[in-house]
N, C-alpha and C positions, 0 to 999 in steps of 0.2 A: 504494500500500500504506500502510495507516494506521499511525500510531505507536502502539505498545503501551506500557502503563505498566510501568515497571521499579521494583521495590522494592529499594532499596539499603541505607540505614541509617536507623534511627529512633532518636529520643532520648526516653526515658521520664523524666519529672521527678517527683520525690517531694516532697511538701509539707515533709517534715522534712529540712532541710539542702539541698534542691534537688539531690539526688545524680543525676547524669546516668548512665544506663546505655545503652550502645551495643548495639543489636540486631544479630543476626548478618547478615553479608553474604550475601544470597540470589542473587548473580549466579553464573552458570556460568563455568567457565574460558574458554569461548569468548568470553563477553562481557568478561571481565577482560583478555584478551589481544588484544582487537579481532579475534577470529576467526582468530588464527594457531594456536591450540592447541585441543585437545578435552579434556573433563573426564576425569580419572582416576577410579579406583574411590574413592579418598579424597575427591576433589572431590564426587562424587555423594553420598557419605555425609555430608559436611559440609553440603551443601545440604539433604538430608533432615532431618538433626538440627536445622538452622536453622528449617525449616518447622514441625517439631514444637514448638519453643519459641515460635514466633510465633503459633500458632493452636491451638485445641482441636479443629479439624475433621479433623486428620490422624492416622490410625492407621498404624503401620508394623509390619512383621513380616518375617522371613526365610521365603521359601517353599521353601527348599532350599539345598543346598551345591553349588558347582561341583566339577569334577574336581580342581581344585587347592585345594579347601577353603574358598573364599570364600563368605560368606553372600550369598544372592540377595535383594536388597531389594524389598519390595512396599509401595507406599503405597495406603491406602484413604482416599478423601476424600469426605466427605458431611456434610451438615447436616440433622439432628443426627449427631454422630460415630457411626461404625459400626465395631465391632471384631470382629464375627463374621458368617458367612454368614447365619445365622438372622435376625440383626438387619437385615441388608441386605434379605432377602426380605420381612420384615414391613413394610418401608417401602412396598412395592408399586410400586417404581420400576424402570426399566431399569438393569441393571448393565452397565457398559461397561469392558472391559479393553483397555488400550493397552500394548504392549510395544515396546521399542526395543533396538537394538544386538545383535540376534541374530547379525548379521555385524558384528564390531567394527571393520571398516574403513569401515563405513557409519554414521557417528557423528552425523549431524545430528538424527536422531530422538531420540537421548539428550538432546541440548541442548534441543531444542524441547519435549520433554515435561516437563523440569524447569522451563522457563520457564512453561509452561502451568500446572503445579502451583502455582507462585507466584501466578499470576493468579487461580487458583481460590480460594485462601485469603485473598488480600488485595488483589485487583484487580477488573477489570471482569467477570471470569467467575464471581464469587462466587455470583450467582443460580443457576448450574447446579448448585451443590452441594445445592440444595434440590429439584432435579428429577431428579437422577441419583445413583447410587452409582458412583464412578469408581475403578477399580483401575489402578495404574501400576507397571510393571516397567521402570525406566529403563535398566538395565544387565544385560540377560539373559546375554549372553556376557561375563561379567566377567573371565574369564581371558584371553580374546583381547584385551579392552580394555587390559590392562596391558602388552601387547607392542607399544607404540607405536613406529613408525619412519617416517621420511620416505620410506623405500624400499617401504612398503606402498601399493598402489593409486596408483602414481606418476602416472598420467595424470589422476587425479581432480583437480578444480579446488579444492584446499585441503581441510583446513587444512594450511598449508605445513610445520608442525612434525611432521606425520605422524599416522597413525591406527593402530589395532590390526589384528588379523588376522581373516580370515574364519572360520577354524576355532576351535574351543574348545581347551582345554588338552590334550585327547586327540586332537586332529587331525581332529575330526569337524565336518561342516557341520550345524549345528543345524536348518537349514531343509530337511534331508532326513531328519530323525530322528523325525518325528512318529509313524510307524507302527512302526518297529523298536525305538525307545526304547533305543538303545545307551548314550546319555549320561546322566549324573546330572542334567544340566540339563533335558533333555527329559522325563525321568520327573518331575522337580519341577514342570515347567510343566503337564504333564497332570494331576498331582495338584492343582495350583491350579485347573484347570478343573473337576475333580471336586468340589472343595471349594466354590468360589465360584459356579460355573456362570453365568458372564456371558452376557447375551443377545447382546452385540455384541463382537467381538474385532477389534482393529486392530493391524497389524504394520508397523513403520516401517523402511524400507530406503532404499537408494540404487541407482540403476541407471546403467550406462554404455551400451554398445550403440550402436544406430543414431543417426545425427545428425538427430534430429527437433527440433522447436522447442517442445515442451511443457516446462514447468518441473517438472511432476510427472505421473507416470502411476500408475494404480491398477488393481486387479483385484478383482472379487467372487469368490464361489465359482465354480470352473470344472468341478467334477465333477458330471455329470448324476445321480449317485446321491443327491445331496443333495435335500432337499425342494424340489419345483418351485416352491412358493409363495414360499419364501425367496429362491430364485434370481431369480424374476421381480420380487419387490419390490425387491431390491437393484439389479438391472440396469435396470429400467424406471422406478422411482420415486425411490429414495433417491439413487443415484449421479448421475443426470442433474441433480437439484436441487442437489446439492453442487457439481457442476461449474459450474453457472450461478452459484452464490454465489461460488465461487472467482474467477470472471472479474469479476462485477459488483461485489463488495465488496472484492476484493483485487488485481484485475488480473493474475491468474495464468492461464496457459494450461494446461489439464489434459485428460487423456483416458485411456481404458482402456490398460493396459500392452500394449506390443508392440514389435516390431522390424520393419524392412523385410526382406522376403524375396521371392524369385521366386514366381510363381504356382504353379508345379508343386511347390513345397515342397522341391525339391532344392537341393543346394549350400549354401553358408554364408549366414547372414544378411548383408544388405548394410549397410555403414556409411553410405555417402553415396549420395544419390539426386539426380539432376539434375531439378529441378522442371519444366524445359522438355521433358524427354524421359524420363519415368519408366519407359517400357516396360511390362512386366508386373509391376511391383513391387506387392506387397501389404503389408498390416499384419498381423502375426501374433503372437498371444499365446503363452504359454509351455506350460503343462502342466496336465493334469486330475488328476494322481495326488495322493493325500492324504499323501504324504511331505512335501508343502508345507503350511504352516500354514493358509492360507486355505481349502484344500480339505478338510483334516482337520477344521477347525471346522465346515464344512458338513455333514460326516457326523455331527457331534454335534448337529445341528439348530439351529445358531446362525448368525447373520449374521457374515460375516468380510470385512474389507477389507484388502487389501495396498496399502501406500503405497510408491511408489518415486520419491523426489526425483531429479532429473536431475544426474548427477555432473559434468557440464560447466558447470552453473550454479555460481557462486562459493559458497563455504561459507556465508557469511552468508545469501545468498539461499536456499540449501537448507534452512537452519534455519528461516527465515521461512516458506517455502512449506509445510514440514512442520507448523509450528505452526498456520498458518491452516487447513490441511486437517483436522487433528484437531479444531480448534475448530468447523469447519463440520460435521464428523461428529457431534460432541456436540449441536450445535444441531438437526441433523436427527433425531437419536434423541429429543430432547425433543419435537419437532414431531410425530413418529410413534410416540410411546411406546406408546399403546394398541395400534396395529397390530402393532408389533414383539413386544410381549409376547403378543399373541393368536396370531400366526403361529408363534412358537417353541413355545408351549404346544400348539398343534394338531399341530405336527410331532412333538413328544414323544409325543403320544397316538395317532399314526397306527397304530402296531403294538401298542398296549396295549388297543385296543378291537377286537372281532370285525370282520373285514373284510366288506364288502358286495360280493358278486359275486366276480370273479376275484381270485386272490392278486396282490399287488404284485410286479412284476418289476423287478429291478435289473441294471445292466449289468456285464458282465465284459470286453467289448471296446469300444473307443471310437475315434472319429475326430474330427478337428477340422473345423469347418464355418464357412463364411463367412456374415456377416449378409446379409439379403435385398437390401439396397441398398448401393452404394458410399458411403463416407464421405470427408469432407475431412480428410486428415491433414496437419498442419503439418510441412513439410520445413524443416530448418535446416542449419546448418553449424557448424564449430568452427575455432578458430585456436590456434596453439601459443603458450604463455606460459611463461617460466622459473619454476621453483621456486627461490627464493634459498637454501633450506635444503638441498635434495637435489642441486641442480645438474641435475635432470632436467626434461624438458618436460612441462607439464600441458596439458590441452585445455580451452579455454574456449568456451562457446557464443557465437555471434555474434548480431546482431540479425535475421538472416534468419529469416523465418517465412512460408512460402508454402504455402497450402492446396492439396493435390493430391488429387483424387478417386481412390480405390483401394478394392479389396475389403478388408474387415476380417475376417480369420479369427480371430474372437474368442470362439467358443463351441465346445463339444464335444457330441457326441451318442453314445448307446450304439448300437453296431452289432450287438451280440448280448447278450441278456439271459437271466437265469435267475430263476425264481419264488422268492420268499422262502419258506423252509420253516417248519415250526412251531418249529424250533430245531435245534441241533447237538449230537450225542451224542459225548462224549469218553471212551472207555473208559480205565480205569486203565492207563497205559502210560508207561514212562519216555521214550518217543519224543516225547511231547507235553508233558512237564513244563515246558519253557521256554515253550511256547505258552500254557499256562494261566497262567504267571507274567505274561506280557505282557498277557493279557486282564484280569487283576486290576489291573495298573498302569493300564490304560486306563479302568478303572471299569465294565467290562462285567459285568453280572449273571451269576453262575454258581450253579447249584443242584446239590446232591449227591443222588444217587439212593440210596434207602434199601432198596428191595426188589428181589429178582430179578425179571426180566421178559423177555418176548419182545416186541420192538419192531419195527414196520414202519419201514424206513429206505430211503434212497437211498444206495447205495455207489458211490463214484467209482473206476472202474477205469482205471488210468493207461495211456495209449497211448504217450506221449512225455514225457520229462523232460529239459529243456534248461537249461543254465547258461551265463551269459556267460563269455567267455574271459578277460576282464580284470576284476579286482576293482574295485568302486565302494564307497567308504565302508566298506571292510573286508569286503565281501561279493561273492560272485558271484551276481548276480541270476538267479532261476530262474523258469521257467514250466512248468506242467503242461498236457497235452492228454489227453483221454480221454472216457469216456462214463459216464453214470449208469445204474445198474441197480437195480431193486427187490430188496430182500432182507429177511429176518428175522434179527434180531440178538439173541443172548442177552446180557442185561445183568446184571452183578453189582453188589451194593451197593458204593458208593465211586466208581462211574463218575460223570461230571459231565455236566450238561446246560446249554447256553447257550440260554435261551428267546429267541424272536424277538419276543415281546410285551413289549418293554422299550424305553425311550427311545433307547438306543444300538444299536438293531437294525441300522441302516445301517452303523455302524462294525463291528459284529460280523460282518456279511455280508462286508465288504471284507477283514477280517482272516482269516476262516475258510474262505471259499469256495476250493476247490482251483484254480480257474481265474482267481482274482483277479490283476490286474496290479500290485498293490502290497500284498500280504498277507503272512502269516507264511511262506508258501512262498517268496515273492519274496526275502525277506531271510534264507533258510536257517534260520529259527527251527524250522521243520519240514523235515527233510531226510533223516533216517535211514530207510532202507528204501524210498525213493521210486525206482521203476524201472518200466519198461514191464511190464505184466502184474500189477503189485502194486496193492493197494487203498490209497487215501488213508486215513490213520488216524483221520479225523474223519468222522462220518456225518450226513447230513441226515435229520431226523425228520419223518415225514409224518403220524403219528398219536400223540397224547399219552395215549391212554386207559390204557395199561398202566403208565405211569410214576408212581412215588411219590417225593416229595422230602422232605428235612428241612424 
């Protein structure tokens, strides 16, 4: 692993009196404390302020407030300096957004991205500022970040002084909040996406789980309802090249995110695997649902990469591997700039141009699938090491790295699909007020109907409405079963229409379809009056002829 430049202190000499002025210290707290501590909110702000005084290339703004009232900092780095989304788009470059610390116990991304920002403005990565517009949110879960304790994530291999909490100030997991938008942070982040509309989104995490031997694992979009061209480009071209660069340039082992699990999918994930007798062990990814950020971004027609540094690698190593991974992502985006911008633009236009032939179908039920061939997964192991601050035992990865051929359950496929309608009709009804509010937060286009009309629709008649027995993230997750039937609906002025001919059609589908596995029904945003024999209060429109809009 190569040595990266560190900007510490500069001296500026003036001809009159040779007055020496000390520049700001641009080191993170991790560097200052030899990786025993992680940066606080004030540390992050200190470094951001230092970058602003050091270079004209950095624009900063708050993209929202946390639940506890903290500003959420955003850095925009480009040459020439960019201060608005319009200015960013006029440059004609890819816009790349990197966020860290969504789980404030997983802190290495926060340190790594601040170090990368330093290298962008005054180090070896400066050329990238003339090829990309880079957005950085280093401390997304700022409230959780301030609750540092050595008793959080105790098995993680440092920092020994402790880390923050997984949850935000409201007790919510922000990486389960992308669809329901219960938190101020998630609403602010989606607002950032609506405003800046980055082509590529990177989310920095840490994972524990199975004892493999990868230093970092990653995931592309896993939801099959995302544009197939974006999924294929990410999985078949972009990420394999990044993986090769991580090994060749930086000597890091990386692979698609997963854990060891038995072939039948039953039982718990396996922590330890005997490489001499792996049995029916498989490698298994996590989840296709868009409550997770990588899948949510896919429904917005954007490339998304989830990064998971391995928590049993020491803290300094986790920072370094995260730093190298983001650097290689940026270099890959530069190398594929035209392709990325073309693919995202094509995905945006798919539903805004008249379809040729059959309507597009999107999934409502999904299943995990194995790749066609077995892959060699590096099996590793861990040893126990003491934490001198907490007195608890941490787990540290050993040098063991044995490749074992096994099935990789790394993709999902739709098992049942529904055709995309012309749009969705939302009659004026207090039952759906919260749903409309969520749609607006997501940036989904909504039109108001101006004239009375008779409209041909598909009405969903509920056969079964089930809710989970236990609450998750403050909700009892729900599913509907039923059948669609054709109907004529009398529409009055003031009703709303969500057109399918918009860039966010895939997201609208997932939010509004009654059988969606992660939509507004799932999260009880629509729940009043849902019962067997009743109609779902939002209708699929099959003919637009009669509708008039503002």
